[in-house]
PDB file of N, CA, C and O in Angstrom:
ATOM      1  N   MET A   1      -6.926  20.482   2.005  1.00  0.00           N
ATOM      2  CA  MET A   1      -7.388  20.615   0.778  1.00  0.00           C
ATOM      3  C   MET A   1      -7.294  18.360   1.208  1.00  0.00           C
ATOM      4  O   MET A   1      -6.450  17.873   1.959  1.00  0.00           O
ATOM      5  N   GLU A   2      -8.377  17.543   0.472  1.00  0.00           N
ATOM      6  CA  GLU A   2      -8.843  16.552   1.083  1.00  0.00           C
ATOM      7  C   GLU A   2      -8.399  15.646   0.371  1.00  0.00           C
ATOM      8  O   GLU A   2      -8.709  15.728  -0.818  1.00  0.00           O
ATOM      9  N   LEU A   3      -7.636  14.613   0.742  1.00  0.00           N
ATOM     10  CA  LEU A   3      -6.933  13.760   0.002  1.00  0.00           C
ATOM     11  C   LEU A   3      -7.941  12.423  -0.898  1.00  0.00           C
ATOM     12  O   LEU A   3      -9.043  12.023  -0.522  1.00  0.00           O
ATOM     13  N   LEU A   4      -7.397  12.076  -1.784  1.00  0.00           N
ATOM     14  CA  LEU A   4      -8.008  11.308  -2.873  1.00  0.00           C
ATOM     15  C   LEU A   4      -8.324   9.766  -2.166  1.00  0.00           C
ATOM     16  O   LEU A   4      -8.019   9.340  -1.052  1.00  0.00           O
ATOM     17  N   GLN A   5      -9.065   9.122  -3.301  1.00  0.00           N
ATOM     18  CA  GLN A   5      -9.678   8.662  -3.333  1.00  0.00           C
ATOM     19  C   GLN A   5      -8.665   7.731  -4.080  1.00  0.00           C
ATOM     20  O   GLN A   5      -8.224   8.146  -5.152  1.00  0.00           O
ATOM     21  N   VAL A   6      -8.116   6.093  -3.455  1.00  0.00           N
ATOM     22  CA  VAL A   6      -6.741   6.349  -4.541  1.00  0.00           C
ATOM     23  C   VAL A   6      -7.173   5.057  -4.145  1.00  0.00           C
ATOM     24  O   VAL A   6      -7.961   4.861  -3.220  1.00  0.00           O
ATOM     25  N   GLY A   7      -6.314   3.589  -5.317  1.00  0.00           N
ATOM     26  CA  GLY A   7      -7.095   1.960  -5.153  1.00  0.00           C
ATOM     27  C   GLY A   7      -5.101   1.873  -4.674  1.00  0.00           C
ATOM     28  O   GLY A   7      -4.224   2.636  -4.271  1.00  0.00           O
ATOM     29  N   SER A   8      -5.291   0.182  -5.130  1.00  0.00           N
ATOM     30  CA  SER A   8      -3.539  -0.237  -4.619  1.00  0.00           C
ATOM     31  C   SER A   8      -2.746  -0.275  -5.690  1.00  0.00           C
ATOM     32  O   SER A   8      -1.797  -1.038  -5.515  1.00  0.00           O
ATOM     33  N   GLU A   9      -2.762   0.210  -6.650  1.00  0.00           N
ATOM     34  CA  GLU A   9      -2.196   0.712  -7.602  1.00  0.00           C
ATOM     35  C   GLU A   9      -1.841   2.118  -8.253  1.00  0.00           C
ATOM     36  O   GLU A   9      -2.685   2.964  -7.957  1.00  0.00           O
ATOM     37  N   PRO A  10      -0.970   2.519  -8.939  1.00  0.00           N
ATOM     38  CA  PRO A  10      -0.539   3.331  -9.859  1.00  0.00           C
ATOM     39  C   PRO A  10      -1.264   4.234 -10.362  1.00  0.00           C
ATOM     40  O   PRO A  10      -1.099   4.036 -11.566  1.00  0.00           O
ATOM     41  N   VAL A  11      -2.189   5.381 -10.233  1.00  0.00           N
ATOM     42  CA  VAL A  11      -3.554   5.879 -11.005  1.00  0.00           C
ATOM     43  C   VAL A  11      -3.162   6.825 -11.746  1.00  0.00           C
ATOM     44  O   VAL A  11      -2.389   7.681 -11.317  1.00  0.00           O
ATOM     45  N   GLY A  12      -3.598   6.831 -12.897  1.00  0.00           N
ATOM     46  CA  GLY A  12      -4.035   8.357 -13.648  1.00  0.00           C
ATOM     47  C   GLY A  12      -4.367   9.701 -12.792  1.00  0.00           C
ATOM     48  O   GLY A  12      -5.594   9.652 -12.698  1.00  0.00           O
ATOM     49  N   ILE A  13      -4.175  10.220 -12.493  1.00  0.00           N
ATOM     50  CA  ILE A  13      -4.641  11.392 -12.287  1.00  0.00           C
ATOM     51  C   ILE A  13      -4.029  13.229 -12.521  1.00  0.00           C
ATOM     52  O   ILE A  13      -3.027  13.651 -13.100  1.00  0.00           O
ATOM     53  N   ARG A  14      -5.218  14.012 -11.737  1.00  0.00           N
ATOM     54  CA  ARG A  14      -4.909  14.996 -12.581  1.00  0.00           C
ATOM     55  C   ARG A  14      -3.737  15.927 -10.701  1.00  0.00           C
ATOM     56  O   ARG A  14      -4.516  15.850  -9.750  1.00  0.00           O
ATOM     57  N   CYS A  15      -2.635  16.460 -10.327  1.00  0.00           N
ATOM     58  CA  CYS A  15      -2.176  16.631  -8.921  1.00  0.00           C
ATOM     59  C   CYS A  15      -2.736  18.348  -8.664  1.00  0.00           C
ATOM     60  O   CYS A  15      -2.972  19.410  -9.239  1.00  0.00           O
ATOM     61  N   PRO A  16      -2.723  17.557  -7.153  1.00  0.00           N
ATOM     62  CA  PRO A  16      -4.219  19.070  -6.656  1.00  0.00           C
ATOM     63  C   PRO A  16      -3.190  20.429  -6.068  1.00  0.00           C
ATOM     64  O   PRO A  16      -3.637  21.440  -5.525  1.00  0.00           O
ATOM     65  N   TYR A  17      -1.821  20.160  -6.320  1.00  0.00           N
ATOM     66  CA  TYR A  17      -1.434  20.669  -5.914  1.00  0.00           C
ATOM     67  C   TYR A  17      -0.737  21.672  -6.543  1.00  0.00           C
ATOM     68  O   TYR A  17      -0.645  22.851  -6.204  1.00  0.00           O
ATOM     69  N   CYS A  18       0.171  20.613  -8.318  1.00  0.00           N
ATOM     70  CA  CYS A  18       0.932  20.798  -8.945  1.00  0.00           C
ATOM     71  C   CYS A  18      -0.234  21.127 -10.743  1.00  0.00           C
ATOM     72  O   CYS A  18       0.267  21.328 -11.849  1.00  0.00           O
ATOM     73  N   TYR A  19      -1.339  21.087 -10.520  1.00  0.00           N
ATOM     74  CA  TYR A  19      -1.814  20.699 -11.364  1.00  0.00           C
ATOM     75  C   TYR A  19      -1.872  20.233 -12.624  1.00  0.00           C
ATOM     76  O   TYR A  19      -2.649  20.560 -13.521  1.00  0.00           O
ATOM     77  N   GLU A  20      -0.509  19.009 -12.634  1.00  0.00           N
ATOM     78  CA  GLU A  20       0.087  18.049 -13.623  1.00  0.00           C
ATOM     79  C   GLU A  20      -0.565  17.023 -13.750  1.00  0.00           C
ATOM     80  O   GLU A  20      -1.089  16.364 -12.852  1.00  0.00           O
ATOM     81  N   ASP A  21      -0.571  16.807 -15.016  1.00  0.00           N
ATOM     82  CA  ASP A  21      -1.199  15.165 -14.727  1.00  0.00           C
ATOM     83  C   ASP A  21      -0.022  14.019 -14.759  1.00  0.00           C
ATOM     84  O   ASP A  21       0.842  13.925 -15.631  1.00  0.00           O
ATOM     85  N   VAL A  22      -0.133  13.444 -13.981  1.00  0.00           N
ATOM     86  CA  VAL A  22       0.324  12.955 -13.250  1.00  0.00           C
ATOM     87  C   VAL A  22      -0.439  10.898 -13.258  1.00  0.00           C
ATOM     88  O   VAL A  22      -1.594  10.472 -13.249  1.00  0.00           O
ATOM     89  N   MET A  23       1.251  10.021 -13.283  1.00  0.00           N
ATOM     90  CA  MET A  23       1.008   8.319 -12.948  1.00  0.00           C
ATOM     91  C   MET A  23       1.150   8.747 -11.481  1.00  0.00           C
ATOM     92  O   MET A  23       2.021   9.564 -11.179  1.00  0.00           O
ATOM     93  N   THR A  24       0.153   8.117 -10.362  1.00  0.00           N
ATOM     94  CA  THR A  24       0.399   8.855  -8.516  1.00  0.00           C
ATOM     95  C   THR A  24       2.232   7.947  -8.614  1.00  0.00           C
ATOM     96  O   THR A  24       2.574   7.660  -9.761  1.00  0.00           O
ATOM     97  N   ARG A  25       3.318   7.543  -7.382  1.00  0.00           N
ATOM     98  CA  ARG A  25       3.468   6.750  -7.540  1.00  0.00           C
ATOM     99  C   ARG A  25       3.617   6.189  -5.706  1.00  0.00           C
ATOM    100  O   ARG A  25       3.922   6.703  -4.631  1.00  0.00           O
ATOM    101  N   ALA A  26       3.167   4.779  -6.251  1.00  0.00           N
ATOM    102  CA  ALA A  26       2.422   3.867  -4.795  1.00  0.00           C
ATOM    103  C   ALA A  26       3.913   3.611  -4.246  1.00  0.00           C
ATOM    104  O   ALA A  26       4.943   3.105  -4.690  1.00  0.00           O
ATOM    105  N   GLN A  27       3.608   4.055  -3.381  1.00  0.00           N
ATOM    106  CA  GLN A  27       4.733   3.290  -1.599  1.00  0.00           C
ATOM    107  C   GLN A  27       4.082   2.330  -0.949  1.00  0.00           C
ATOM    108  O   GLN A  27       3.097   2.658  -0.287  1.00  0.00           O
ATOM    109  N   TYR A  28       4.621   0.523  -1.015  1.00  0.00           N
ATOM    110  CA  TYR A  28       3.504   0.250  -0.231  1.00  0.00           C
ATOM    111  C   TYR A  28       5.190   0.375   1.393  1.00  0.00           C
ATOM    112  O   TYR A  28       6.347   0.709   1.647  1.00  0.00           O
ATOM    113  N   LYS A  29       3.691  -0.321   1.979  1.00  0.00           N
ATOM    114  CA  LYS A  29       4.080   0.424   3.882  1.00  0.00           C
ATOM    115  C   LYS A  29       4.009  -1.046   4.763  1.00  0.00           C
ATOM    116  O   LYS A  29       2.781  -1.060   4.838  1.00  0.00           O
ATOM    117  N   ASN A  30       4.398  -2.220   5.442  1.00  0.00           N
ATOM    118  CA  ASN A  30       4.074  -3.038   6.451  1.00  0.00           C
ATOM    119  C   ASN A  30       3.206  -2.194   6.806  1.00  0.00           C
ATOM    120  O   ASN A  30       3.218  -0.969   6.685  1.00  0.00           O
ATOM    121  N   THR A  31       1.924  -3.340   7.557  1.00  0.00           N
ATOM    122  CA  THR A  31       1.539  -2.464   9.108  1.00  0.00           C
ATOM    123  C   THR A  31       1.765  -3.780   9.603  1.00  0.00           C
ATOM    124  O   THR A  31       2.281  -4.798   9.142  1.00  0.00           O
ATOM    125  N   THR A  32       0.992  -3.320  11.144  1.00  0.00           N
ATOM    126  CA  THR A  32       0.462  -4.233  11.850  1.00  0.00           C
ATOM    127  C   THR A  32      -0.248  -5.283  11.533  1.00  0.00           C
ATOM    128  O   THR A  32      -0.088  -6.312  12.188  1.00  0.00           O
ATOM    129  N   LEU A  33      -1.256  -5.238  10.375  1.00  0.00           N
ATOM    130  CA  LEU A  33      -1.509  -6.427   9.432  1.00  0.00           C
ATOM    131  C   LEU A  33      -0.585  -7.268   8.833  1.00  0.00           C
ATOM    132  O   LEU A  33      -0.950  -8.421   8.600  1.00  0.00           O
ATOM    133  N   THR A  34       0.615  -6.901   8.515  1.00  0.00           N
ATOM    134  CA  THR A  34       1.357  -7.593   7.751  1.00  0.00           C
ATOM    135  C   THR A  34       2.348  -8.655   8.614  1.00  0.00           C
ATOM    136  O   THR A  34       2.725  -9.819   8.480  1.00  0.00           O
ATOM    137  N   HIS A  35       2.579  -7.360   9.752  1.00  0.00           N
ATOM    138  CA  HIS A  35       3.259  -8.465  11.073  1.00  0.00           C
ATOM    139  C   HIS A  35       2.278 -10.008  11.426  1.00  0.00           C
ATOM    140  O   HIS A  35       2.567 -11.193  11.592  1.00  0.00           O
ATOM    141  N   THR A  36       1.052  -9.224  11.420  1.00  0.00           N
ATOM    142  CA  THR A  36      -0.398 -10.501  12.593  1.00  0.00           C
ATOM    143  C   THR A  36      -0.142 -11.753  11.890  1.00  0.00           C
ATOM    144  O   THR A  36       0.052 -12.889  12.323  1.00  0.00           O
ATOM    145  N   ILE A  37      -0.210 -11.020  10.043  1.00  0.00           N
ATOM    146  CA  ILE A  37      -0.226 -11.417   9.246  1.00  0.00           C
ATOM    147  C   ILE A  37       1.613 -13.298   8.753  1.00  0.00           C
ATOM    148  O   ILE A  37       1.725 -14.444   8.316  1.00  0.00           O
ATOM    149  N   ALA A  38       2.183 -12.475   9.155  1.00  0.00           N
ATOM    150  CA  ALA A  38       3.294 -13.290   8.885  1.00  0.00           C
ATOM    151  C   ALA A  38       3.911 -14.543  10.192  1.00  0.00           C
ATOM    152  O   ALA A  38       4.424 -15.652  10.039  1.00  0.00           O
ATOM    153  N   ILE A  39       3.471 -13.509  11.843  1.00  0.00           N
ATOM    154  CA  ILE A  39       3.993 -14.371  12.733  1.00  0.00           C
ATOM    155  C   ILE A  39       2.529 -15.864  13.104  1.00  0.00           C
ATOM    156  O   ILE A  39       2.564 -16.978  13.627  1.00  0.00           O
ATOM    157  N   ILE A  40       1.537 -15.077  12.524  1.00  0.00           N
ATOM    158  CA  ILE A  40       0.074 -16.453  12.375  1.00  0.00           C
ATOM    159  C   ILE A  40       0.740 -17.840  10.996  1.00  0.00           C
ATOM    160  O   ILE A  40       0.615 -19.058  11.124  1.00  0.00           O
ATOM    161  N   LEU A  41       1.352 -17.166   9.904  1.00  0.00           N
ATOM    162  CA  LEU A  41       1.586 -18.457   8.789  1.00  0.00           C
ATOM    163  C   LEU A  41       3.015 -18.718   9.622  1.00  0.00           C
ATOM    164  O   LEU A  41       3.740 -19.624   9.212  1.00  0.00           O
ATOM    165  N   GLY A  42       3.361 -18.060  10.601  1.00  0.00           N
ATOM    166  CA  GLY A  42       5.093 -18.496  11.174  1.00  0.00           C
ATOM    167  C   GLY A  42       4.865 -19.418  11.768  1.00  0.00           C
ATOM    168  O   GLY A  42       5.469 -20.441  11.447  1.00  0.00           O
ATOM    169  N   ILE A  43       3.660 -19.481  13.172  1.00  0.00           N
ATOM    170  CA  ILE A  43       3.531 -20.544  13.865  1.00  0.00           C
ATOM    171  C   ILE A  43       3.046 -20.996  12.958  1.00  0.00           C
ATOM    172  O   ILE A  43       3.583 -20.696  11.892  1.00  0.00           O
ATOM    173  N   PHE A  44       2.282 -21.574  12.919  1.00  0.00           N
ATOM    174  CA  PHE A  44       1.192 -22.951  11.858  1.00  0.00           C
ATOM    175  C   PHE A  44       1.981 -23.601   9.986  1.00  0.00           C
ATOM    176  O   PHE A  44       1.528 -24.421   9.188  1.00  0.00           O
ATOM    177  N   PHE A  45       2.786 -23.064   9.960  1.00  0.00           N
ATOM    178  CA  PHE A  45       3.137 -23.165   8.377  1.00  0.00           C
ATOM    179  C   PHE A  45       5.131 -23.086   8.847  1.00  0.00           C
ATOM    180  O   PHE A  45       5.954 -23.342   7.968  1.00  0.00           O
ATOM    181  N   TRP A  46       5.494 -22.784  10.001  1.00  0.00           N
ATOM    182  CA  TRP A  46       7.074 -22.873  10.267  1.00  0.00           C
ATOM    183  C   TRP A  46       8.248 -24.167   9.471  1.00  0.00           C
ATOM    184  O   TRP A  46       9.463 -24.040   9.325  1.00  0.00           O
ATOM    185  N   TRP A  47       7.259 -25.525   9.010  1.00  0.00           N
ATOM    186  CA  TRP A  47       8.274 -25.386   7.463  1.00  0.00           C
ATOM    187  C   TRP A  47       9.010 -25.184   6.795  1.00  0.00           C
ATOM    188  O   TRP A  47      10.211 -25.416   6.658  1.00  0.00           O
ATOM    189  N   LEU A  48       7.865 -24.451   6.057  1.00  0.00           N
ATOM    190  CA  LEU A  48       7.637 -24.144   4.932  1.00  0.00           C
ATOM    191  C   LEU A  48       7.464 -22.745   4.438  1.00  0.00           C
ATOM    192  O   LEU A  48       6.592 -22.336   3.673  1.00  0.00           O
ATOM    193  N   CYS A  49       8.793 -21.833   5.205  1.00  0.00           N
ATOM    194  CA  CYS A  49       8.897 -20.924   5.980  1.00  0.00           C
ATOM    195  C   CYS A  49       7.786 -20.003   4.564  1.00  0.00           C
ATOM    196  O   CYS A  49       8.021 -19.726   3.387  1.00  0.00           O
ATOM    197  N   CYS A  50       6.414 -19.754   5.596  1.00  0.00           N
ATOM    198  CA  CYS A  50       5.076 -18.986   5.071  1.00  0.00           C
ATOM    199  C   CYS A  50       6.112 -17.052   4.983  1.00  0.00           C
ATOM    200  O   CYS A  50       6.211 -16.064   4.256  1.00  0.00           O
ATOM    201  N   CYS A  51       6.795 -17.805   6.741  1.00  0.00           N
ATOM    202  CA  CYS A  51       6.031 -15.926   7.440  1.00  0.00           C
ATOM    203  C   CYS A  51       6.530 -15.030   6.714  1.00  0.00           C
ATOM    204  O   CYS A  51       6.050 -13.899   6.797  1.00  0.00           O
ATOM    205  N   ILE A  52       7.875 -15.348   5.599  1.00  0.00           N
ATOM    206  CA  ILE A  52       8.039 -13.498   4.114  1.00  0.00           C
ATOM    207  C   ILE A  52       6.541 -13.943   3.678  1.00  0.00           C
ATOM    208  O   ILE A  52       6.189 -12.783   3.893  1.00  0.00           O
ATOM    209  N   ILE A  53       5.627 -14.419   3.360  1.00  0.00           N
ATOM    210  CA  ILE A  53       4.897 -14.228   2.189  1.00  0.00           C
ATOM    211  C   ILE A  53       4.175 -12.711   2.524  1.00  0.00           C
ATOM    212  O   ILE A  53       4.779 -11.738   2.073  1.00  0.00           O
ATOM    213  N   PRO A  54       3.236 -12.522   3.096  1.00  0.00           N
ATOM    214  CA  PRO A  54       2.955 -11.207   3.645  1.00  0.00           C
ATOM    215  C   PRO A  54       3.914 -10.196   3.019  1.00  0.00           C
ATOM    216  O   PRO A  54       3.543  -9.318   2.240  1.00  0.00           O
ATOM    217  N   TYR A  55       5.184 -10.387   3.419  1.00  0.00           N
ATOM    218  CA  TYR A  55       6.078  -9.410   2.928  1.00  0.00           C
ATOM    219  C   TYR A  55       6.080  -9.073   1.402  1.00  0.00           C
ATOM    220  O   TYR A  55       6.034  -7.964   0.870  1.00  0.00           O
ATOM    221  N   VAL A  56       6.138 -10.212   0.882  1.00  0.00           N
ATOM    222  CA  VAL A  56       6.314 -10.262  -0.731  1.00  0.00           C
ATOM    223  C   VAL A  56       4.716  -9.712  -1.487  1.00  0.00           C
ATOM    224  O   VAL A  56       4.873  -9.084  -2.534  1.00  0.00           O
ATOM    225  N   VAL A  57       4.027  -9.806  -1.270  1.00  0.00           N
ATOM    226  CA  VAL A  57       2.694  -9.989  -0.887  1.00  0.00           C
ATOM    227  C   VAL A  57       2.177  -8.557  -1.024  1.00  0.00           C
ATOM    228  O   VAL A  57       2.025  -7.991   0.059  1.00  0.00           O
ATOM    229  N   LYS A  58       1.952  -8.030  -1.829  1.00  0.00           N
ATOM    230  CA  LYS A  58       0.906  -6.397  -1.836  1.00  0.00           C
ATOM    231  C   LYS A  58      -0.388  -5.922  -1.272  1.00  0.00           C
ATOM    232  O   LYS A  58      -0.796  -4.875  -0.769  1.00  0.00           O
ATOM    233  N   ARG A  59      -1.029  -7.472  -1.641  1.00  0.00           N
ATOM    234  CA  ARG A  59      -2.939  -6.943  -0.940  1.00  0.00           C
ATOM    235  C   ARG A  59      -2.807  -7.271   0.750  1.00  0.00           C
ATOM    236  O   ARG A  59      -3.688  -7.652   1.521  1.00  0.00           O
ATOM    237  N   TRP A  60      -1.401  -6.982   1.009  1.00  0.00           N
ATOM    238  CA  TRP A  60      -1.759  -6.891   3.088  1.00  0.00           C
ATOM    239  C   TRP A  60      -0.803  -5.831   3.350  1.00  0.00           C
ATOM    240  O   TRP A  60      -0.395  -5.761   4.509  1.00  0.00           O
ATOM    241  N   LYS A  61      -0.431  -5.121   2.633  1.00  0.00           N
ATOM    242  CA  LYS A  61       0.305  -3.413   2.959  1.00  0.00           C
ATOM    243  C   LYS A  61      -0.383  -2.509   2.660  1.00  0.00           C
ATOM    244  O   LYS A  61      -1.367  -2.892   2.027  1.00  0.00           O
ATOM    245  N   ASN A  62      -0.351  -1.755   2.771  1.00  0.00           N
ATOM    246  CA  ASN A  62      -1.243   0.405   3.020  1.00  0.00           C
ATOM    247  C   ASN A  62      -0.246   0.426   1.548  1.00  0.00           C
ATOM    248  O   ASN A  62       0.789  -0.171   1.252  1.00  0.00           O
ATOM    249  N   VAL A  63      -0.876   1.150   1.013  1.00  0.00           N
ATOM    250  CA  VAL A  63      -0.213   2.132  -0.262  1.00  0.00           C
ATOM    251  C   VAL A  63       0.091   3.460  -0.197  1.00  0.00           C
ATOM    252  O   VAL A  63      -0.808   3.992   0.454  1.00  0.00           O
ATOM    253  N   GLU A  64       0.609   3.978  -0.417  1.00  0.00           N
ATOM    254  CA  GLU A  64       0.628   5.093  -0.016  1.00  0.00           C
ATOM    255  C   GLU A  64       1.044   6.232  -1.659  1.00  0.00           C
ATOM    256  O   GLU A  64       1.970   5.772  -2.327  1.00  0.00           O
ATOM    257  N   HIS A  65       0.664   7.019  -1.984  1.00  0.00           N
ATOM    258  CA  HIS A  65       0.154   7.745  -2.905  1.00  0.00           C
ATOM    259  C   HIS A  65       0.978   9.229  -2.958  1.00  0.00           C
ATOM    260  O   HIS A  65       0.593  10.144  -2.231  1.00  0.00           O
ATOM    261  N   TYR A  66       2.144   9.406  -3.872  1.00  0.00           N
ATOM    262  CA  TYR A  66       2.779  10.214  -3.773  1.00  0.00           C
ATOM    263  C   TYR A  66       2.396  10.899  -5.571  1.00  0.00           C
ATOM    264  O   TYR A  66       1.981  10.097  -6.407  1.00  0.00           O
ATOM    265  N   CYS A  67       2.582  12.270  -5.926  1.00  0.00           N
ATOM    266  CA  CYS A  67       2.804  12.809  -7.107  1.00  0.00           C
ATOM    267  C   CYS A  67       4.616  12.897  -7.717  1.00  0.00           C
ATOM    268  O   CYS A  67       5.432  12.954  -6.797  1.00  0.00           O
ATOM    269  N   PRO A  68       5.143  12.905  -9.005  1.00  0.00           N
ATOM    270  CA  PRO A  68       5.848  12.411  -8.935  1.00  0.00           C
ATOM    271  C   PRO A  68       6.659  13.765  -9.869  1.00  0.00           C
ATOM    272  O   PRO A  68       7.738  13.876 -10.451  1.00  0.00           O
ATOM    273  N   ASN A  69       5.727  14.468  -9.677  1.00  0.00           N
ATOM    274  CA  ASN A  69       6.153  16.220 -10.241  1.00  0.00           C
ATOM    275  C   ASN A  69       6.679  16.827  -8.933  1.00  0.00           C
ATOM    276  O   ASN A  69       7.610  17.630  -8.883  1.00  0.00           O
ATOM    277  N   CYS A  70       5.821  16.249  -7.618  1.00  0.00           N
ATOM    278  CA  CYS A  70       5.785  18.234  -6.818  1.00  0.00           C
ATOM    279  C   CYS A  70       6.605  16.591  -5.347  1.00  0.00           C
ATOM    280  O   CYS A  70       7.107  16.972  -4.289  1.00  0.00           O
ATOM    281  N   ARG A  71       6.556  15.643  -5.551  1.00  0.00           N
ATOM    282  CA  ARG A  71       6.841  14.566  -3.915  1.00  0.00           C
ATOM    283  C   ARG A  71       5.758  14.833  -3.203  1.00  0.00           C
ATOM    284  O   ARG A  71       5.911  14.503  -2.027  1.00  0.00           O
ATOM    285  N   ARG A  72       4.385  15.450  -3.519  1.00  0.00           N
ATOM    286  CA  ARG A  72       3.606  15.241  -2.092  1.00  0.00           C
ATOM    287  C   ARG A  72       2.831  14.676  -2.490  1.00  0.00           C
ATOM    288  O   ARG A  72       2.559  14.178  -3.582  1.00  0.00           O
ATOM    289  N   TYR A  73       2.233  14.760  -1.151  1.00  0.00           N
ATOM    290  CA  TYR A  73       1.141  12.787  -1.150  1.00  0.00           C
ATOM    291  C   TYR A  73      -0.404  13.622  -1.147  1.00  0.00           C
ATOM    292  O   TYR A  73      -1.055  14.666  -1.140  1.00  0.00           O
ATOM    293  N   LEU A  74      -0.332  12.283  -1.157  1.00  0.00           N
ATOM    294  CA  LEU A  74      -2.318  12.796  -2.508  1.00  0.00           C
ATOM    295  C   LEU A  74      -2.597  12.080  -1.428  1.00  0.00           C
ATOM    296  O   LEU A  74      -2.712  12.789  -0.428  1.00  0.00           O
ATOM    297  N   GLY A  75      -2.840  10.279  -1.139  1.00  0.00           N
ATOM    298  CA  GLY A  75      -3.343   9.565  -0.073  1.00  0.00           C
ATOM    299  C   GLY A  75      -3.578   8.166  -0.317  1.00  0.00           C
ATOM    300  O   GLY A  75      -3.107   7.539  -1.265  1.00  0.00           O
ATOM    301  N   MET A  76      -4.062   7.869   0.262  1.00  0.00           N
ATOM    302  CA  MET A  76      -3.568   6.064   1.078  1.00  0.00           C
ATOM    303  C   MET A  76      -4.720   5.159   0.587  1.00  0.00           C
ATOM    304  O   MET A  76      -5.806   5.614   0.228  1.00  0.00           O
ATOM    305  N   HIS A  77      -4.375   3.711   0.598  1.00  0.00           N
ATOM    306  CA  HIS A  77      -5.388   2.358   0.557  1.00  0.00           C
ATOM    307  C   HIS A  77      -5.501   1.953   1.405  1.00  0.00           C
ATOM    308  O   HIS A  77      -4.311   2.212   1.224  1.00  0.00           O
ATOM    309  N   SER A  78      -5.754   1.353   2.637  1.00  0.00           N
ATOM    310  CA  SER A  78      -5.682   1.160   3.251  1.00  0.00           C
ATOM    311  C   SER A  78      -5.758  -0.576   2.908  1.00  0.00           C
ATOM    312  O   SER A  78      -6.231  -1.132   1.917  1.00  0.00           O
ATOM    313  N   SER A  79      -4.987  -1.282   4.346  1.00  0.00           N
ATOM    314  CA  SER A  79      -4.703  -2.722   3.479  1.00  0.00           C
ATOM    315  C   SER A  79      -5.971  -2.823   4.400  1.00  0.00           C
ATOM    316  O   SER A  79      -6.289  -3.752   3.657  1.00  0.00           O
ATOM    317  N   ARG A  80      -7.037  -2.754   5.339  1.00  0.00           N
ATOM    318  CA  ARG A  80      -7.234  -3.810   5.749  1.00  0.00           C
ATOM    319  C   ARG A  80      -8.567  -3.938   5.207  1.00  0.00           C
ATOM    320  O   ARG A  80      -9.316  -4.870   5.502  1.00  0.00           O
ATOM    321  N   ALA A  81      -8.992  -2.585   4.059  1.00  0.00           N
ATOM    322  CA  ALA A  81      -9.770  -3.233   3.244  1.00  0.00           C
ATOM    323  C   ALA A  81      -9.769  -4.811   2.358  1.00  0.00           C
ATOM    324  O   ALA A  81     -10.728  -5.322   1.779  1.00  0.00           O
ATOM    325  N   THR A  82      -9.225  -5.018   2.408  1.00  0.00           N
ATOM    326  CA  THR A  82      -8.824  -6.109   1.535  1.00  0.00           C
ATOM    327  C   THR A  82      -7.841  -7.181   2.142  1.00  0.00           C
ATOM    328  O   THR A  82      -6.908  -7.630   1.477  1.00  0.00           O
ATOM    329  N   ILE A  83      -8.172  -7.681   3.814  1.00  0.00           N
ATOM    330  CA  ILE A  83      -7.908  -8.969   4.628  1.00  0.00           C
ATOM    331  C   ILE A  83      -7.793  -9.644   3.656  1.00  0.00           C
ATOM    332  O   ILE A  83      -6.840  -9.189   3.025  1.00  0.00           O
ATOM    333  N   LEU A  84      -8.442 -10.935   2.880  1.00  0.00           N
ATOM    334  CA  LEU A  84      -8.495 -12.042   2.796  1.00  0.00           C
ATOM    335  C   LEU A  84      -8.722 -11.632   1.075  1.00  0.00           C
ATOM    336  O   LEU A  84      -8.871 -12.526   0.242  1.00  0.00           O
TER     337      LEU A  84
END
């Protein structure tokens, strides 16, 4: 089955597995990009403790979407599309 095109926030869809109309459950995952940005901010702005910002901001994380009804994986939105 083909994965769905999803965005960075939960979306309303009809689940292709259980055929229910649901709002997806979005799970945010840290990636290599998240850690790289944290390291760069830590090196240049260590006195401001900016290295924690990428772990709080959703923009630099991948978003995995799941059906809340059947708990099946529906798709992923990659953080590489929104680097800045």
